[in-house]
N, C-alpha and C positions, 0 to 999 in steps of 0.2 A: 644603810643602802644597799639592793644589790644591783647590779649590771649583771644580763643574761643576754648570751649572744646564742644565736639559735639559726637553722638554717638545712639546707639538704634537698634532694631531691621531693616533689611535693606531687610526684605521678606521671601518668600518662591522661592526655588531653587531646580530644578531637576537637577540630575548631572546624563546625557546620560553615558558616560561609566561604573559609578557603580550600577547603578539602582535604587540610594537613593534619599531621598530630604531632603533638608538642610533646618533650618532656621538660618542662620549667623548673627552675628552682629559686629558693627561696630563701633570702639573707636578712637577717634584724638583727634588733638589739630592743631589751626593756629593762625598765629599770623598776624596781620594786623597792616598796618603802619601807622595810627589813633586810636583815642579811639572813640571805636563804642559803639552807644546807642543801647540800648535793641532791639528797637523791627530791627535792622540791626543784632545784634548777634543772634537775634530768626529766622530771614531768612536765616542767613550765615548755621545755624546748619540745619536744613531742607535742605537746597541745599546740603548741603555735604551728608547727608545720602542718599540723591535721586540718588546723581552722584553714590555714592558708589556702591548702587544699581544695577544701571543702567550697569556699568562697568563688576559688576561680574558676571550678566546675560547676558549681552550679551557677554562675555568670553565662557560662557557654552553652550550658544544657538548657538552661532558659531561651535561649537565644538573644538575651538580653546587649549583650557584648560579643565581638568577635575580640581574639584575644590580644589583636594590636590597640581596642581600646579600653581594655582592662588595667583603671590606671591604679596605682598602688593609693592614692589619698581616696578612691572607693571602696577599696579593702580595708581601709585602717580603723573605720567607724563599727564595719561588722566584726573586726578581728576584736575588737577593745571589748565590745558586748559580750560576745559570744566565751573569747579566754577567760575574762573576769569574771564570768557565771561559772565555769567551770573550774577555775582554781581558787575562787570565792574570795579574791583578793584585788585589789585597786592596782594598778599600776601605769606607770607611761611608756607608750612605744616610741622610743627614740628613734629607730630605722627600721625601714621595711624595704627590702626590694625584690621583686618576682623576675627572673632573668630567663630567657632561651640561652640556648647553646649555639654556637657559632654558626651552626652548617644549617638549623633551623630558623634564623635569622635571615639567612641567605636564601631559600627556599620560600619562606615566607614572601619577602621583598618580590620575586620572582614572581610569584602568584599575583599580587598585588597590581605588579607591573602589565602582567597578561590580561588582566580584567579590566586596569584602565586604559590600555589600547584597544580592547575589543570595546569598550563603551566609547571610546572617541570615533573610531572607524563607525560604528552607529549612527553617532551621531553627525559625522562627518556625512554619514551616505542619505541621513535622513533631510540633511540643511541643500544638499546638492538635488535631492527629489522635490522638496519644494521650489527652489531657486528656479529649477528649468521654467519656461515658458510653457504653456499646450503648442502642441504642433498644432499650426492653423488647419482648420479644414478643409479639406478638397472642395473646390467648386462644385458643383452641381449641373450638370448639361441638361441645357433646355432645349426643345425645337421650338423656333419662329413659330408664332400663331398665323404670322400673313404672310410669310413663303415657307417656312419649314424647313428653312437652314439651322444646322446646330450651332447653339450658341454658350458661353456659361457668362456672360456679363450681364447687365443689365439692360442693354439694348441690342438687336442682332446687326452681327456686323458688315451682313450681306443689304439687306433694305433698311435697316437704320430705325425698326419700328421696335420699342418695349416689349420683352422678353416675358 
């Protein structure tokens, strides 16, 4: 059995939901059921990094996920299938991580915070608009048909006749 560790930068990705560009890295370990020579190990490492990059890029491009919700578990099955097919051998994926640079994490959290605040403000404004009772209509003045005096109620203030 051979344990092969792999990792490195997987490219530059644009996340359409946050409008940010990321430079993620992957780190992982796979176990093969035979003793691998250096040539196979080198090819396997490159294969893993290429397929992780492809899966991350595909999910972002299709709009099926933004970077914050691409989980490693979702990548595992796709990577197992594609790497096994390319290397023509089964293996066990012991570990897989996809990480962002610290400054990208800070920028991403900032964008999420701004978006959340804007959403909260919009909801608050909508609630305030829905909660405010409509202003009462101004009374329409009428002239008394009996004495001609102006009035706004149901009865004339001068003669008491109905308006």
